[in-house]
Legacy VTK file of the C-alpha trace (Angstrom):
# vtk DataFile Version 3.0
C-alpha trace
ASCII
DATASET POLYDATA
POINTS 385 float
-22.619 20.371 -6.748
-20.218 21.102 -3.914
-18.638 24.562 -4.365
-14.837 24.847 -4.531
-14.800 25.919 -0.901
-17.205 26.159 2.023
-16.758 27.771 5.397
-18.258 27.109 8.821
-16.961 29.088 11.785
-13.197 29.287 11.917
-12.568 26.170 9.795
-12.413 26.749 6.063
-12.614 23.760 3.715
-10.934 24.596 0.425
-10.937 22.392 -2.649
-7.484 21.750 -4.053
-7.325 23.488 -7.414
-3.918 25.178 -7.641
-0.279 24.286 -7.058
-0.409 26.294 -3.821
-3.444 24.268 -2.723
-1.557 21.048 -3.433
1.384 22.173 -1.330
-0.987 23.058 1.528
-2.550 19.586 1.124
0.891 17.957 1.356
1.920 20.033 4.374
-0.976 18.843 6.554
0.880 15.771 7.894
3.782 17.993 8.988
1.328 19.754 11.310
-0.482 16.625 12.476
2.582 14.483 13.150
4.890 17.164 14.537
6.845 15.459 17.285
5.852 11.919 16.241
9.174 10.117 15.771
7.489 7.256 13.907
6.027 9.366 11.114
8.031 9.411 7.871
7.673 12.573 5.703
6.951 11.512 2.139
8.832 13.121 -0.738
7.063 16.202 -2.081
7.951 15.546 -5.713
6.646 11.957 -5.558
3.404 12.965 -3.838
2.845 15.747 -6.386
3.174 13.198 -9.171
0.774 10.884 -7.356
-1.836 13.661 -7.341
-1.192 14.673 -10.965
-3.702 13.272 -13.502
-1.051 13.615 -16.210
1.430 11.408 -14.341
-0.634 8.951 -12.288
-2.407 6.351 -14.487
-5.069 5.883 -11.807
-6.753 8.994 -13.203
-7.134 7.354 -16.615
-10.075 5.441 -15.167
-11.051 7.470 -12.109
-12.388 10.836 -10.977
-11.156 12.433 -7.756
-11.297 15.622 -5.732
-9.155 16.859 -2.856
-9.769 19.301 -0.015
-7.694 20.956 2.674
-8.961 22.364 5.974
-7.557 25.775 6.896
-7.605 27.235 10.401
-6.014 30.597 11.228
-4.296 30.510 7.854
-2.706 27.116 8.496
-3.523 23.757 6.866
-4.866 21.491 9.621
-6.653 18.710 7.742
-7.105 17.081 4.352
-9.159 14.440 2.530
-9.822 13.055 -0.942
-12.876 11.484 -2.557
-12.617 9.280 -5.621
-14.680 7.069 -7.911
-12.885 4.351 -9.871
-14.672 3.198 -13.035
-12.956 -0.218 -12.949
-14.152 -0.722 -9.370
-17.698 0.241 -10.379
-17.741 -2.432 -13.100
-16.712 -5.151 -10.643
-18.790 -4.046 -7.647
-22.291 -2.792 -8.551
-23.125 -1.398 -5.104
-22.205 2.205 -6.035
-19.330 2.492 -3.587
-17.274 5.667 -3.617
-14.074 6.008 -1.631
-12.233 8.530 0.501
-8.536 8.764 1.303
-5.632 10.928 2.460
-7.479 11.636 5.697
-5.185 13.493 8.097
-6.278 16.117 10.620
-5.592 17.654 13.983
-7.565 16.350 16.952
-10.683 18.518 16.535
-14.199 17.260 15.905
-15.083 20.170 13.615
-12.196 19.419 11.265
-13.067 15.735 10.886
-16.782 16.541 10.629
-16.344 18.999 7.780
-13.756 16.992 5.872
-15.828 13.814 5.835
-18.965 15.843 5.079
-17.476 17.438 1.978
-16.173 14.086 0.692
-19.540 12.440 1.354
-21.405 15.256 -0.383
-19.154 15.022 -3.442
-19.752 11.273 -3.737
-23.512 11.575 -3.225
-23.804 14.138 -5.996
-22.208 11.572 -8.308
-24.683 8.837 -7.488
-22.750 6.861 -4.920
-24.754 5.001 -2.263
-21.901 4.026 0.048
-18.568 5.512 1.131
-15.543 3.395 1.977
-11.952 4.080 2.914
-9.352 5.217 3.392
-7.776 4.414 0.036
-5.046 6.782 -1.117
-5.953 6.532 -3.957
-6.894 2.890 -4.637
-6.680 -0.621 -3.258
-3.364 -0.875 -5.121
-1.935 2.136 -3.218
-2.097 2.924 0.521
-5.000 1.058 2.082
-6.710 1.369 5.443
-6.369 3.428 8.601
-3.741 2.414 11.130
-5.603 1.363 14.294
-2.905 -0.693 16.016
0.877 -0.531 15.829
1.552 3.182 16.243
4.926 2.647 17.929
6.923 1.809 14.792
7.379 3.652 11.485
5.300 2.587 8.484
6.832 0.616 5.659
6.849 1.630 1.999
3.333 2.446 0.716
1.765 1.822 4.122
0.092 4.563 6.096
0.574 6.101 9.503
-2.041 7.747 11.756
-2.713 9.112 15.208
-4.804 6.990 17.625
-7.604 9.578 17.706
-8.383 9.225 13.971
-10.448 6.067 14.503
-12.637 7.559 17.238
-13.512 10.579 15.087
-14.370 8.397 12.091
-16.483 5.993 14.172
-18.241 8.905 15.888
-19.512 9.920 12.443
-21.192 6.576 11.844
-18.472 4.705 10.007
-18.103 1.004 10.835
-15.436 -1.554 10.129
-15.640 -3.166 6.704
-12.393 -5.124 6.856
-9.091 -5.217 8.723
-5.790 -5.884 6.986
-2.579 -6.880 8.726
1.115 -6.185 8.316
3.500 -8.913 9.464
7.013 -8.311 10.727
9.616 -10.928 9.831
13.130 -10.945 11.244
15.431 -12.259 8.517
18.070 -13.188 11.086
15.922 -15.174 13.517
12.987 -16.324 11.361
12.525 -20.073 11.649
11.811 -22.053 8.487
12.230 -25.456 10.174
8.452 -26.226 10.201
8.479 -26.027 6.401
11.853 -27.666 5.748
10.480 -31.123 5.009
7.703 -29.691 2.835
10.183 -27.581 0.858
12.528 -30.542 0.339
9.654 -32.680 -0.882
8.266 -30.104 -3.310
11.742 -29.357 -4.685
11.764 -32.933 -5.968
8.729 -32.189 -8.137
9.669 -32.999 -11.749
10.011 -29.852 -13.816
10.019 -27.445 -10.837
12.257 -24.406 -11.206
12.599 -21.188 -9.210
14.337 -18.180 -10.695
14.801 -14.475 -10.068
13.660 -11.510 -12.126
15.251 -11.138 -15.563
15.633 -7.373 -15.955
16.844 -7.827 -19.531
13.424 -9.278 -20.327
11.459 -7.165 -17.889
8.339 -6.832 -20.023
8.075 -10.616 -20.285
8.483 -11.124 -16.551
6.129 -8.264 -15.781
3.447 -10.005 -17.813
4.004 -13.174 -15.763
3.847 -11.288 -12.448
0.664 -9.377 -13.263
-1.044 -12.403 -14.816
-0.463 -14.516 -11.703
-1.454 -11.565 -9.498
-4.732 -11.104 -11.381
-5.606 -14.813 -11.129
-4.473 -15.317 -7.545
-6.115 -12.183 -6.138
-9.294 -12.063 -8.264
-11.512 -13.469 -5.504
-9.995 -11.356 -2.719
-12.110 -8.740 -0.974
-11.873 -5.376 -2.750
-9.646 -6.631 -5.577
-9.261 -4.302 -8.556
-7.029 -5.321 -11.481
-4.253 -3.000 -12.543
-4.717 -1.232 -15.851
-2.122 -1.495 -18.619
-0.699 1.911 -17.747
-0.513 0.971 -14.043
1.333 -2.221 -14.975
3.767 -0.173 -17.050
4.403 2.062 -14.043
5.050 -1.005 -11.867
7.617 -2.119 -14.422
9.389 1.224 -14.294
9.511 1.080 -10.506
10.885 -2.462 -10.528
13.564 -1.520 -13.030
14.614 1.508 -10.985
14.381 0.148 -7.436
15.251 -3.533 -7.439
17.964 -6.007 -8.258
17.029 -9.325 -9.813
16.986 -11.109 -6.444
14.067 -9.015 -5.181
11.633 -11.084 -7.294
11.110 -14.855 -7.524
9.080 -16.797 -10.087
8.316 -20.490 -9.612
7.480 -22.632 -12.641
6.443 -26.241 -13.237
7.267 -27.740 -16.622
8.138 -24.267 -17.851
4.768 -22.759 -16.886
4.912 -19.989 -14.222
2.779 -20.990 -11.235
3.719 -18.530 -8.492
5.519 -15.250 -7.940
6.693 -13.003 -5.115
7.890 -9.393 -5.276
9.822 -7.459 -2.643
10.800 -3.798 -2.701
13.348 -1.901 -0.632
11.660 -0.044 2.210
12.171 3.453 0.863
10.959 4.927 4.155
14.230 3.857 5.784
16.080 6.019 3.279
13.949 9.173 3.412
12.946 9.532 7.071
15.444 12.363 7.673
14.963 14.257 4.376
11.899 16.260 5.517
10.187 15.527 2.203
12.893 17.085 0.018
15.528 15.574 -2.259
17.587 18.725 -2.901
20.427 19.409 -2.596
21.757 16.023 -1.386
18.657 13.884 -0.867
19.078 11.858 -4.050
22.631 10.900 -3.088
21.439 9.680 0.303
18.610 7.645 -1.235
20.877 6.024 -3.841
23.446 5.160 -1.194
20.901 3.821 1.310
18.855 1.517 -0.933
20.875 0.893 -4.107
24.593 0.995 -3.354
24.280 -0.581 0.083
21.575 -3.094 1.074
18.465 -1.554 2.676
17.814 -2.143 6.361
14.400 -3.565 5.560
12.275 -4.643 2.602
8.573 -5.126 2.026
7.026 -8.247 0.507
4.550 -6.358 -1.645
3.042 -9.032 -3.886
2.768 -12.795 -3.706
0.463 -15.080 -5.615
-0.061 -18.732 -6.484
-2.270 -19.829 -9.353
-5.753 -20.937 -8.326
-5.275 -24.612 -9.097
-2.587 -24.763 -6.414
-4.324 -22.614 -3.810
-5.341 -24.388 -0.583
-3.137 -27.347 -1.524
0.088 -28.699 -0.094
1.858 -27.880 -3.349
0.607 -24.278 -3.245
1.838 -23.815 0.316
5.191 -25.315 -0.603
5.558 -23.008 -3.620
4.929 -20.016 -1.345
7.426 -21.275 1.243
10.051 -21.884 -1.439
9.727 -18.367 -2.848
9.840 -16.717 0.570
12.831 -18.862 1.521
14.667 -17.778 -1.646
13.910 -14.122 -0.922
14.955 -14.504 2.711
18.284 -16.061 1.751
18.931 -13.335 -0.807
18.136 -10.360 1.415
19.706 -11.791 4.563
22.816 -12.644 2.578
23.149 -9.006 1.603
22.743 -7.777 5.180
19.082 -6.735 5.226
17.598 -7.314 8.668
13.811 -7.215 8.383
10.953 -7.784 5.985
7.405 -6.491 6.296
4.890 -8.828 4.699
1.847 -6.768 3.870
-0.898 -6.535 3.476
-2.839 -9.644 4.522
-6.624 -9.759 4.868
-7.621 -10.579 8.446
-9.653 -13.606 7.303
-6.995 -15.025 4.976
-6.225 -17.726 7.506
-4.173 -20.047 5.234
-1.701 -17.225 4.539
-1.678 -16.072 8.146
-0.988 -19.590 9.427
1.844 -19.980 6.943
3.503 -16.691 7.910
3.137 -17.365 11.620
4.529 -20.890 11.209
7.777 -19.411 9.902
8.036 -16.886 12.724
6.408 -13.776 11.240
4.345 -11.716 13.684
1.389 -9.386 13.028
2.465 -5.972 14.264
0.204 -3.435 12.569
-3.536 -3.441 11.882
-5.155 -1.200 9.270
-8.913 -0.768 9.124
-11.123 -0.021 6.134
-14.315 1.790 7.129
-17.642 2.115 5.358
-20.942 3.919 5.750
-24.176 4.079 3.799
-24.837 7.507 2.319
LINES 1 386
385 0 1 2 3 4 5 6 7 8 9 10 11 12 13 14 15 16 17 18 19 20 21 22 23 24 25 26 27 28 29 30 31 32 33 34 35 36 37 38 39 40 41 42 43 44 45 46 47 48 49 50 51 52 53 54 55 56 57 58 59 60 61 62 63 64 65 66 67 68 69 70 71 72 73 74 75 76 77 78 79 80 81 82 83 84 85 86 87 88 89 90 91 92 93 94 95 96 97 98 99 100 101 102 103 104 105 106 107 108 109 110 111 112 113 114 115 116 117 118 119 120 121 122 123 124 125 126 127 128 129 130 131 132 133 134 135 136 137 138 139 140 141 142 143 144 145 146 147 148 149 150 151 152 153 154 155 156 157 158 159 160 161 162 163 164 165 166 167 168 169 170 171 172 173 174 175 176 177 178 179 180 181 182 183 184 185 186 187 188 189 190 191 192 193 194 195 196 197 198 199 200 201 202 203 204 205 206 207 208 209 210 211 212 213 214 215 216 217 218 219 220 221 222 223 224 225 226 227 228 229 230 231 232 233 234 235 236 237 238 239 240 241 242 243 244 245 246 247 248 249 250 251 252 253 254 255 256 257 258 259 260 261 262 263 264 265 266 267 268 269 270 271 272 273 274 275 276 277 278 279 280 281 282 283 284 285 286 287 288 289 290 291 292 293 294 295 296 297 298 299 300 301 302 303 304 305 306 307 308 309 310 311 312 313 314 315 316 317 318 319 320 321 322 323 324 325 326 327 328 329 330 331 332 333 334 335 336 337 338 339 340 341 342 343 344 345 346 347 348 349 350 351 352 353 354 355 356 357 358 359 360 361 362 363 364 365 366 367 368 369 370 371 372 373 374 375 376 377 378 379 380 381 382 383 384
């Protein structure tokens, strides 16, 4: 077993066990990204809840540990290691994961952080390590390796260019790249899909509607059912648990208006869905991680009372029988077109569409045909233990 802390030279690796340890863990990015205008400080209270087994349903089916690197009394690095029981049932290769990797540009810090995470996973029978996932494939995924010159969108990570070289130096190799697409709601061109959309709209029994917040549980069931079917064959897919679905519902109820979600049905049967969220990072980038005394008022004003500057297309799915068909492509175009009209009509300027697997060429071709451009690349690394 790895002890709660280990020390080599001037770098001390301390396992996160107390509230003070958690605050040191959360302060690491403030050290690493000092002076980086594109980094967005995350809210302390939200991150504390994310790390809290009593408040984050991820821990209902997972085990995790967290460490912080201390140098001269200051937190200079951090990492997590986690094992998800749902993931283990789907993928039998004994893959453990790491996440929350942030550190100053020193070999010793990266070496010791990845060593302690690797050791923890090995002692629990894992044969491979993969990441970063903070904490799961349904949270922040991948290490930013291209696109450092713009701020990250909601639930997408940020990094310094040197992270990748340190990770690769330690024997980690690329497992998969995922892409974020930038779409300008003012200049995006839907003309290539206009004829297709017009034709599919004539389909008997086709209807497209927005979220019904009065019947949120019903619509949430539709969204998650289509998501589970549409994404089940995707690389790294892990279904959301019931408690995670409930949390998604709470977030939708709190953050979005009805027009943020579209559901397409044929003959009354839901066949496709798309979910956008306001880009909370636009609203919190000047709060320094704190909501008191006036942070809440700023957030409410910036994303609820007035339209957000940007949104993120977080989820989209089409049932399998329509995938790789003209009808499936048209359903996707119709939903995106409805969302574009809604958000642009309110004054929102941009939409990030993320994330997209690098080899999901049908989706990539569709997004690029309507004018979306890949502008950030995130890499998932792996190594045999």
